[in-house]
Wavefront OBJ file of the C-alpha trace (Angstrom):
o trace
v 162.535 98.201 91.929
v 161.419 101.861 91.938
v 164.387 102.779 94.289
v 166.924 101.006 92.132
v 165.544 102.966 88.969
v 165.576 106.254 91.002
v 169.178 105.668 92.112
v 170.222 104.781 88.507
v 168.569 108.061 87.371
v 170.219 110.186 89.894
v 173.474 108.580 89.275
v 173.220 109.446 85.355
v 172.244 113.122 86.409
v 175.383 113.373 88.711
v 177.681 111.897 86.103
v 176.395 114.364 83.615
v 176.675 117.214 86.004
v 180.280 116.307 86.788
v 181.138 116.588 82.882
v 180.196 120.398 83.220
v 183.351 121.127 85.191
v 185.420 121.078 81.801
v 183.138 123.596 80.209
v 183.904 122.033 76.951
v 180.829 120.154 76.089
v 179.063 119.524 72.796
v 176.113 117.712 71.659
v 176.001 115.363 68.557
v 173.561 116.634 66.275
v 172.997 113.071 65.074
v 172.444 111.088 68.406
v 172.001 113.967 70.833
v 174.758 112.457 73.182
v 176.569 115.109 75.218
v 180.425 114.708 75.234
v 183.556 116.575 76.046
v 185.573 117.780 73.023
v 188.351 115.213 71.945
v 190.984 116.139 69.493
v 191.451 112.606 68.375
v 187.919 112.919 67.014
v 188.673 115.942 65.190
v 190.008 116.125 61.597
v 191.317 119.658 61.047
v 192.114 119.255 57.409
v 188.470 118.488 56.694
v 186.989 120.479 59.696
v 184.823 117.494 60.601
v 184.248 115.803 63.974
v 183.174 112.089 64.679
v 180.992 111.365 67.515
v 182.521 108.857 69.963
v 179.094 107.275 70.583
v 177.440 107.024 67.328
v 180.601 107.367 65.062
v 178.634 109.815 62.876
v 181.068 112.337 61.167
v 179.744 115.834 60.450
v 181.031 119.305 59.908
v 182.398 120.858 63.197
v 179.955 123.841 62.805
v 177.077 121.262 63.316
v 178.181 120.740 66.793
v 176.105 122.245 69.552
v 177.670 123.901 72.493
v 175.861 122.587 75.672
v 175.877 124.778 78.936
v 174.710 123.820 82.316
v 171.580 125.693 81.722
v 170.814 123.687 78.609
v 171.193 120.502 80.453
v 169.033 121.574 83.362
v 166.216 122.896 81.212
v 166.236 119.795 79.267
v 166.068 117.788 82.464
v 163.099 119.774 83.810
v 161.182 119.551 80.371
v 161.689 115.725 80.653
v 160.608 115.538 84.288
v 157.716 117.781 83.671
v 156.659 115.583 80.626
v 157.080 112.510 82.662
v 154.965 114.054 85.612
v 152.271 115.152 83.294
v 151.991 111.598 81.785
v 151.774 110.100 85.254
v 155.215 108.502 85.153
v 156.679 110.360 88.126
l 1 2 3 4 5 6 7 8 9 10 11 12 13 14 15 16 17 18 19 20 21 22 23 24 25 26 27 28 29 30 31 32 33 34 35 36 37 38 39 40 41 42 43 44 45 46 47 48 49 50 51 52 53 54 55 56 57 58 59 60 61 62 63 64 65 66 67 68 69 70 71 72 73 74 75 76 77 78 79 80 81 82 83 84 85 86 87 88
């Protein structure tokens, strides 16, 4: 069971890292999901963007640009916290 969970975790990391090839990633301020910019979710007349995951609409200035360093730092902090709590 542990091996399956580990494989799922590494698959998720791999898939997220592959997103960084576009260099156009943003984090939703509402649900924290990381997604590539999608013009179909943007309303230029109102300067609003709708998250494709949580469907929350907000001003485009609230979007947080995400870099690979941000992702790796967050991943490390999560791992470190899990390790300190005896979960790794």
